[in-house]
C-alpha positions in Angstrom: -4.3 4.2 5.2 -5.9 6.8 7.3 -4.2 10.1 7.1 -2.8 12.0 10.1 -4.1 15.2 8.5 -0.9 17.2 9.0 -1.6 19.1 5.8 -4.2 21.8 5.5 -6.8 19.9 3.5 -9.2 19.6 6.3 -9.5 23.4 6.7 -10.9 23.7 3.2 -13.9 21.5 3.6 -17.2 23.0 2.7 -20.0 23.0 5.2 -21.8 20.3 3.1 -18.7 18.2 3.1 -18.3 18.5 6.8 -21.9 17.4 7.3 -21.5 14.4 5.0 -18.3 13.3 6.7 -19.9 13.5 10.1 -22.7 11.1 9.1 -22.6 7.5 10.3 -20.3 5.3 8.2 -18.4 8.2 6.7 -16.8 9.6 9.8 -13.6 7.7 9.3 -13.8 6.3 5.8 -14.1 7.7 2.3 -14.9 5.7 -0.9 -12.4 6.7 -3.6 -13.2 4.6 -6.7 -11.5 5.3 -10.0 -11.5 3.6 -13.4 -8.7 4.8 -15.7 -8.0 3.2 -19.1 -4.6 3.3 -20.7 -5.5 3.9 -24.3 -2.6 2.7 -26.4 -2.4 3.8 -30.0 -3.0 1.2 -32.7 -4.5 -1.4 -30.3 -7.9 -3.1 -30.1 -7.6 -5.6 -27.2 -8.5 -4.3 -23.8 -7.8 -6.1 -20.5 -8.8 -5.2 -16.9 -6.6 -4.8 -13.8 -8.7 -4.7 -10.6 -7.2 -3.3 -7.3 -8.9 -3.4 -3.9 -7.6 -1.5 -0.9 -7.6 1.5 1.4 -6.1 5.0 0.8 -2.8 3.7 -0.6 -4.3 2.2 -3.7 -6.9 5.0 -3.8 -4.1 7.5 -4.3 -5.2 9.6 -1.3 -3.7 13.1 -1.3 -5.5 14.9 1.5 -8.6 15.8 -0.6 -12.1 14.4 -0.2 -12.9 15.0 -3.8 -9.9 13.9 -5.9 -7.0 11.4 -5.8 -3.8 10.7 -7.7 -4.5 9.6 -11.3 -1.5 7.4 -11.3 -1.6 5.6 -8.0 0.3 2.3 -7.9 -2.3 0.1 -9.6 -2.6 2.5 -12.6 1.2 2.8 -12.9 1.2 -1.0 -13.0 -1.4 -0.8 -15.8 1.0 1.4 -17.9 3.7 -1.3 -17.7 1.2 -4.0 -18.6 -0.1 -2.0 -21.6 3.5 -1.8 -22.9 4.2 -5.5 -22.3 1.0 -6.7 -23.9 0.6 -3.9 -26.5 -3.0 -3.6 -25.3 -5.3 -1.1 -23.7 -5.5 -1.6 -19.9 -8.5 -0.7 -17.8 -7.3 0.0 -14.3 -10.2 -0.4 -11.8 -9.5 0.8 -8.3 -12.1 0.0 -5.7 -10.7 1.6 -2.6 -11.9 3.1 0.7 -9.6 5.6 2.5 -9.5 5.0 6.2 -10.8 1.4 6.0 -9.4 -1.3 8.3 -8.7 -4.8 6.9 -12.2 -6.1 7.7 -13.8 -3.2 5.9 -11.7 -3.6 2.8 -12.5 -7.3 2.8 -16.2 -7.1 3.4 -17.2 -3.9 1.7 -14.7 -3.9 -1.2 -13.5 -7.3 -2.1 -16.7 -9.2 -1.2 -19.3 -6.6 -1.9 -17.7 -5.4 -5.1 -16.6 -8.8 -6.4 -18.3 -8.2 -9.8 -15.3 -6.1 -10.9 -12.9 -9.1 -10.8 -15.6 -11.4 -12.2 -15.5 -9.7 -15.6 -14.1 -11.9 -18.4 -11.6 -9.1 -19.3 -9.9 -9.4 -15.9 -6.3 -10.4 -16.0 -4.8 -9.1 -12.7 -6.3 -8.7 -9.2 -4.3 -6.9 -6.6 -5.1 -5.7 -3.1 -3.6 -4.1 0.0 -4.9 -3.7 3.5 -4.0 -3.6 7.3 -2.4 -0.1 7.2 -5.3 1.5 9.2 -5.4 -1.4 11.7 -1.8 -0.5 12.4 -2.3 3.2 12.4 -5.3 3.1 14.7 -3.4 0.8 17.2 -0.4 3.1 17.1 -2.6 6.1 17.8 -4.3 4.4 20.7 -1.0 3.3 22.1 0.5 6.8 21.9 -2.4 8.2 23.9 -1.9 5.7 26.8 -0.8 6.7 30.3 -0.1 4.6 33.3 0.8 1.0 32.6 1.3 0.2 28.9 -1.3 -2.1 27.3 0.0 -3.9 24.2 -3.2 -5.8 23.5 -4.3 -3.3 20.8 -1.2 -4.0 18.7 -1.7 -7.7 19.0 -5.4 -7.3 18.0 -4.3 -5.3 14.9 -1.9 -8.1 13.9 -4.5 -10.8 14.4 -7.1 -8.9 12.4 -4.7 -8.4 9.6 -3.8 -12.1 9.4 -7.5 -13.0 9.5 -8.7 -10.8 6.7 -5.6 -11.1 4.5 -6.1 -14.9 4.4 -9.9 -14.5 3.9 -9.3 -12.0 1.1 -7.0 -14.4 -0.8 -9.4 -17.3 -0.4 -12.2 -15.2 -1.7 -10.3 -13.8 -4.6 -9.2 -17.3 -5.5 -12.8 -18.5 -5.5 -14.3 -15.5 -7.3 -11.8 -13.9 -9.7 -12.6 -14.8 -13.3 -10.9 -17.9 -14.7 -9.0 -15.6 -17.1 -7.1 -14.0 -14.3 -3.4 -14.5 -14.8 -2.0 -12.8 -11.7 -3.1 -12.3 -8.1 -0.9 -10.1 -6.0 -0.7 -8.3 -2.6 1.3 -5.4 -1.5 2.6 -5.3 2.1 3.2 -2.3 4.4 5.9 0.3 4.6 6.4 2.1 7.9 5.1 5.7 7.7 6.4 7.9 10.5 9.5 5.8 11.1 11.6 8.8 12.3 8.7 10.4 14.2 8.1 7.3 16.2 11.7 7.3 17.6 10.4 8.8 20.9 9.4 7.4 24.3 5.9 6.4 25.3 3.8 8.2 27.9 2.9 4.8 29.5 5.3 2.6 31.4 6.0 -1.1 30.9 4.5 -3.3 33.6 7.7 -5.3 34.0 10.4 -2.6 33.9 8.4 0.4 35.1 10.1 2.4 32.3 8.7 4.1 29.3 9.2 2.3 26.0 10.5 3.5 22.6 7.5 3.7 20.3 9.5 2.5 17.2 10.8 -0.5 19.2 7.2 -1.6 19.7 5.7 -0.8 16.3 8.5 -2.1 14.1 8.1 -5.8 15.1 4.3 -5.4 14.9 4.6 -4.2 11.3 7.1 -7.0 10.6 4.6 -9.6 11.8 1.9 -8.2 9.5 4.2 -8.1 6.5 5.5 -11.6 7.1 2.0 -13.1 7.0 1.0 -11.1 4.0 3.9 -12.6 2.0 3.6 -16.1 3.6 -0.1 -16.4 3.0 0.6 -15.2 -0.6 3.1 -18.1 -0.9 0.6 -20.6 0.4 -2.4 -19.4 -1.6 -1.0 -18.7 -5.1 -0.4 -14.9 -4.8 2.7 -12.9 -5.5 3.8 -10.5 -2.7 5.1 -7.0 -3.4 7.5 -6.2 -0.5 6.7 -2.5 -0.2 8.5 -2.4 3.1 11.8 -3.3 1.5 11.1 -1.0 -1.5 10.4 2.0 0.7 12.6 1.5 3.8 15.8 0.2 2.3 18.3 2.0 0.1 19.1 1.0 -3.5 22.7 0.4 -2.7 24.7 -1.6 -0.1 25.0 0.8 2.8 26.4 -1.6 5.4 28.9 -3.5 3.2 27.3 -6.9 3.6 27.4 -7.5 -0.2 23.7 -6.9 -0.7 21.7 -3.9 -1.8 19.7 -2.9 1.3 16.3 -3.1 -0.4 17.0 -6.6 -1.6 18.4 -7.8 1.7 15.2 -6.7 3.5 12.8 -8.6 1.2 10.8 -11.5 2.4 12.4 -14.8 1.6 10.0 -17.5 0.4 9.5 -20.2 3.0 11.4 -18.5 5.8 9.9 -18.6 9.4 8.2 -15.7 11.1 11.0 -15.6 13.7 13.7 -15.5 11.0 11.9 -12.7 9.1 11.3 -10.5 12.1 14.8 -10.9 13.4 16.3 -10.1 10.0 14.3 -7.0 9.3 13.7 -5.6 12.8 17.1 -6.6 14.4 19.9 -7.7 12.1 19.3 -5.2 9.3 17.7 -2.5 11.4 20.6 -0.2 10.9 19.9 -0.1 7.2 16.2 1.1 7.6 15.6 4.6 6.6 12.4 6.8 6.8 10.8 6.8 3.4 10.8 10.6 3.4 14.4 10.1 2.3 14.5 7.1 0.0 18.2 6.7 -1.1 18.4 5.5 -4.7 22.2 5.8 -4.5 24.7 6.8 -1.8 24.4 10.5 -2.9 20.8 10.8 -4.2 17.4 10.5 -2.6 13.8 11.1 -3.2 10.8 11.7 -0.9 8.3 8.8 -1.1 5.9 10.2 1.5 3.6 13.2 1.3 3.5 16.0 3.9 1.0 14.0 6.0 3.9 11.6 6.8 1.6 8.7 5.7 0.7 8.5 2.0 2.9 7.9 -1.0 4.0 10.8 -3.3 2.8 10.8 -6.9 3.0 12.7 -10.2 0.7 12.9 -13.2 -2.2 14.9 -11.9 -5.5 14.0 -10.2 -8.9 12.6 -11.0 -12.3 13.0 -9.3 -12.6 10.4 -6.5 -14.3 10.7 -3.2 -17.3 12.4 -1.6 -19.0 13.2 -4.9 -18.4 9.8 -6.4 -15.6 8.2 -8.4 -14.6 8.8 -12.0 -14.0 7.1 -15.3 -11.4 8.4 -17.7 -9.1 7.5 -20.6 -5.6 8.7 -21.6 -2.6 7.8 -23.6 0.2 6.1 -21.7 2.9 8.6 -20.4 5.6 6.4 -21.9 5.4 4.2 -25.0 8.1 1.8 -23.9 10.2 1.0 -20.9 14.0 0.6 -21.0 14.9 -2.5 -18.8 11.3 -2.6 -17.6 11.5 0.7 -15.8 10.1 4.2 -16.5 12.4 7.2 -16.3 10.7 8.1 -12.9 10.3 4.5 -11.5 12.2 5.3 -8.3 11.3 9.0 -7.8 7.9 8.8 -6.2 6.2 6.4 -3.8 3.4 5.4 -6.1 5.8 5.0 -9.1 8.0 2.7 -7.1 5.0 0.6 -5.9 3.6 0.4 -9.3 6.9 -0.8 -10.8 7.1 -3.4 -8.0 3.7 -4.7 -8.9 4.7 -4.8 -12.6 7.6 -7.2 -11.9 5.2 -10.1 -11.6 3.3 -9.5 -14.8 2.9 -12.5 -17.1 4.4 -12.2 -20.6 1.1 -12.7 -22.4 -2.6 -12.0 -21.5 
């Protein structure tokens, strides 16, 4: 996703960096490619996990020169290394700021060779966050009569390129690939959007609540990510449920909130939107305060109010090229399939959610 740049990173850019980012094609996007190998002691086999996406999978942290070492796909690789007792090469081909079409055309299609390697076992992707963020920004700047067409265009673009990406991966990933998976969208800025618009609705003549407009739009995108996954042989990581719902039953309906919000295989779009944006809306919480119990919470969102939090240091990734590195796994085994910090950071939570679908054998 494209950052809102509420942090101070932009103030520290060198003159050369500013010139580079003002060049055509770099003004709003930044390639942040990383290859990190989980080197497990006493193993000889090595398998590849390929992840395509925008700044979420990139591990964006406000810097143009580095990114999180353990963004969600590499966290997923750690779990896979333990499950298969093998070395795992986590290849992240990501472009911060890219809309869905850009991720599809310039990452998934243009860089298809990474998933065509015989060592590939998992291909994952995420997109559409910047389509939503750009539409949200444009809507917030409106005055006069509200125009909702930008939100509709973002939804339609998301649907188009998610479906195209799945079809392309199905046609081009190596035959050895065991798992294909997509991660849907959480809602960054959920609390901040609980304000009225500057524009007025054509029918009522009144301003509208921004969150009332954006939540159903995100729900539509998320529904089709998971529904297309069901139709096209992918798994769907419901990051919206993982980030926006508590890990306990806050409303007494007999279900853990995060589980109740998850996409239900085969449900209709209308059912999903009504359940997540209407019926269970009272259980939604800004991911800056992710409740893991009724009395304990963690911050899943960085200070830019957009990108997931992380731990484990950074790697070179960005304006001066990507990086390749190797390191021992942080944990040699996982009790009940979860690391000790699986629910404490945004990227750790998403990486764990990706790992749930891993096959038992390579």
